[in-house]
C-alpha positions as CSV (number, residue, x, y, z in Angstrom):
1,F,-0.6,19.5,-13.4
2,R,0.7,22.7,-12.0
3,L,2.5,21.0,-9.2
4,I,4.2,18.5,-11.7
5,N,5.2,21.5,-14.0
6,V,6.8,23.3,-10.8
7,E,8.6,20.0,-9.9
8,E,9.9,19.4,-13.4
9,I,11.4,22.9,-13.5
10,K,13.4,22.3,-10.3
11,G,15.0,19.2,-12.0
12,E,18.3,18.7,-13.7
13,K,16.4,17.5,-16.9
14,K,17.7,14.0,-16.1
15,T,14.2,12.6,-15.6
16,N,11.1,14.2,-16.9
17,N,7.5,13.0,-16.6
18,A,6.3,11.7,-19.9
19,S,2.7,11.5,-18.5
20,V,0.4,11.9,-15.3
21,I,-2.4,9.6,-14.5
22,S,-5.3,11.2,-12.4
23,Q,-6.6,8.3,-10.3
24,S,-10.1,9.6,-10.7
25,A,-9.9,9.5,-14.6
26,V,-9.6,5.6,-14.6
27,N,-13.0,4.0,-14.7
28,S,-12.1,1.2,-12.2
29,V,-13.7,-2.2,-12.5
30,Y,-11.2,-3.3,-9.8
31,S,-8.8,-1.5,-7.6
32,G,-6.1,-2.2,-5.3
33,A,-2.6,-2.4,-4.2
34,S,0.3,-4.8,-4.2
35,I,3.6,-5.1,-2.3
36,I,6.4,-6.4,-4.6
37,G,9.0,-8.3,-2.6
38,K,12.5,-9.7,-3.9
39,T,10.7,-12.9,-4.9
40,E,7.1,-13.6,-6.2
41,K,6.5,-15.7,-3.1
42,E,6.9,-12.5,-0.9
43,D,4.3,-10.6,-3.0
44,V,1.0,-9.3,-1.5
45,I,-1.9,-8.5,-3.9
46,E,-5.1,-7.1,-2.6
47,G,-8.1,-5.4,-4.3
48,V,-11.8,-4.6,-4.5
49,L,-14.5,-4.1,-6.9
50,G,-14.9,-0.4,-8.2
51,K,-12.6,2.4,-7.0
52,G,-10.1,1.5,-4.2
53,D,-10.7,4.7,-1.9
54,S,-12.7,2.8,0.7
55,F,-10.3,-0.1,0.8
56,M,-7.3,2.1,1.3
57,V,-8.9,3.8,4.2
58,G,-10.0,0.5,5.8
59,T,-13.8,0.6,5.2
60,K,-13.9,-2.0,2.6
61,S,-12.2,-5.5,2.8
62,S,-10.2,-7.0,-0.1
63,V,-11.9,-9.6,-2.3
64,N,-10.7,-12.6,-4.2
65,L,-9.7,-11.1,-7.7
66,P,-10.6,-12.8,-11.0
67,K,-7.7,-15.2,-12.0
68,H,-7.0,-13.2,-15.2
69,L,-6.6,-9.9,-13.4
70,Y,-4.7,-11.6,-10.6
71,D,-2.3,-13.0,-13.2
72,K,-2.0,-9.7,-15.0
73,I,-0.9,-8.0,-11.8
74,K,1.5,-10.8,-11.1
75,R,3.2,-10.1,-14.4
76,I,3.2,-6.3,-13.6
77,N,4.9,-7.1,-10.3
78,N,7.6,-9.2,-12.1
79,K,8.4,-6.2,-14.4
80,F,9.0,-3.9,-11.3
81,R,11.0,-6.8,-9.7
82,S,13.3,-6.9,-12.5
83,F,14.3,-3.5,-11.2
84,Y,14.8,-4.6,-7.7
85,D,18.5,-4.1,-7.4
86,L,17.8,-0.4,-8.2
87,I,14.4,0.2,-6.3
88,G,14.2,-2.6,-3.8
89,E,10.8,-3.4,-2.4
90,V,8.0,-1.3,-3.4
91,T,4.2,-1.0,-3.2
92,I,2.1,-0.1,-6.2
93,E,-1.5,1.2,-6.2
94,W,-3.4,0.1,-9.4
95,A,-6.7,0.4,-11.1
96,Y,-8.1,-2.0,-13.8
97,D,-10.5,-0.7,-16.3
98,G,-11.6,-4.0,-17.6
99,T,-8.9,-4.1,-20.3
100,D,-5.7,-2.4,-18.7
101,V,-4.1,-2.3,-15.4
102,W,-3.0,1.3,-14.6
103,I,-0.3,2.0,-12.2
104,I,-1.5,5.0,-10.3
105,Q,1.0,5.1,-7.5
106,L,4.5,3.7,-6.6
107,N,6.3,3.9,-3.3
108,Q,9.5,2.4,-1.9
109,L,9.3,0.4,1.2
110,K,11.7,0.6,4.3
111,E,10.5,-2.9,5.5
112,S,8.7,-5.8,3.8
113,A,5.3,-7.0,5.2
114,K,5.0,-10.6,5.9
115,N,1.7,-12.4,6.2
116,N,-0.3,-10.2,8.8
117,V,2.9,-8.3,10.0
118,I,3.3,-4.9,8.8
119,V,6.4,-4.0,10.6
120,S,8.4,-6.5,12.6
121,G,9.8,-5.7,16.0
122,N,10.0,-6.5,19.7
123,P,8.2,-3.6,21.5
124,I,7.6,-3.7,25.3
125,K,4.0,-3.9,24.6
126,Y,1.3,-3.8,21.8
127,I,-2.0,-1.8,21.9
128,E,-4.9,-2.5,19.8
129,F,-6.4,-0.1,17.4
130,D,-9.8,-0.5,15.7
131,V,-9.5,0.5,12.1
132,K,-13.2,1.8,12.4
133,E,-11.7,4.8,14.3
134,G,-10.0,5.9,11.1
135,L,-6.7,7.2,9.6
136,E,-6.6,10.5,11.6
137,A,-7.0,8.6,14.8
138,L,-4.1,6.3,14.0
139,R,-2.0,9.2,12.9
140,S,-2.7,10.8,16.3
141,L,-1.8,7.4,18.1
142,I,1.4,7.1,16.2
143,K,2.6,10.6,17.3
144,K,1.9,10.0,20.8
145,I,3.7,6.5,21.0
146,K,6.3,7.1,18.3
147,N,9.4,7.1,20.6
148,D,7.9,4.7,23.4
149,N,8.9,1.3,22.0
150,I,5.2,0.4,21.7
151,G,3.5,-1.5,18.9
152,I,0.2,-1.6,17.3
153,V,-2.2,-4.3,16.5
154,L,-4.8,-3.2,13.8
155,K,-8.1,-4.8,14.6
156,G,-10.5,-5.2,11.8
157,D,-10.7,-6.3,8.1
158,V,-8.2,-3.9,6.5
159,G,-5.4,-4.8,3.9
160,I,-1.9,-4.8,4.6
161,T,-1.5,-2.6,1.5
162,S,-3.9,-0.1,2.8
163,H,-3.0,3.5,4.2
164,F,-3.2,2.0,7.7
165,G,-0.1,-0.2,6.6
166,D,1.5,2.6,4.9
167,L,1.4,4.9,8.0
168,L,2.8,2.3,10.2
169,R,5.5,1.3,7.7
170,L,6.6,5.0,7.3
171,S,6.6,5.5,11.0
172,S,8.5,2.2,11.7
173,I,6.0,1.1,14.4
174,P,6.1,-2.6,14.9
175,S,2.6,-3.7,14.0
176,Y,0.5,-6.5,12.7
177,I,-3.2,-7.0,11.7
178,V,-5.9,-9.2,13.3
179,S,-9.3,-9.8,12.0
180,K,-12.2,-8.8,14.2
181,N,-13.2,-12.4,14.2
182,Q,-9.9,-13.6,15.8
């Protein structure tokens, strides 16, 4: 709350935070993330039972969400999409408490993800990265290859909306996901 207060003081008073949601304060029955594209067909909705921490760091795979929850998230995505001309493609992280879906994070995307592709491109080669090595190992690898025109193939059951996908999108590293079973 101190951070928000400090940031608010810097502003020009055009935009003020009306509220702050603490992720840990939401009693999550389901949690997940969504990529909101220009059309509903481009959306990606992923989630897990309970808190989403392990999903976002790649240690828990996405599950099939109940239809009523999936439909609620689709409606929320459509609300965000109504501002597409202003904000472009975005990702949201959400938590569902059994009644309400809480939006706990919103990020703009540089590039949209399609199917298992995180960042499209034509690097000179791709190298494989096992998601079990963790986010810090991926950060190190990204630093190492950042300017070498090398892509990354994520191996494992990880969501395209996870922090693995976020890191690769932010770094503009050509990348895609393959399941360990492929």
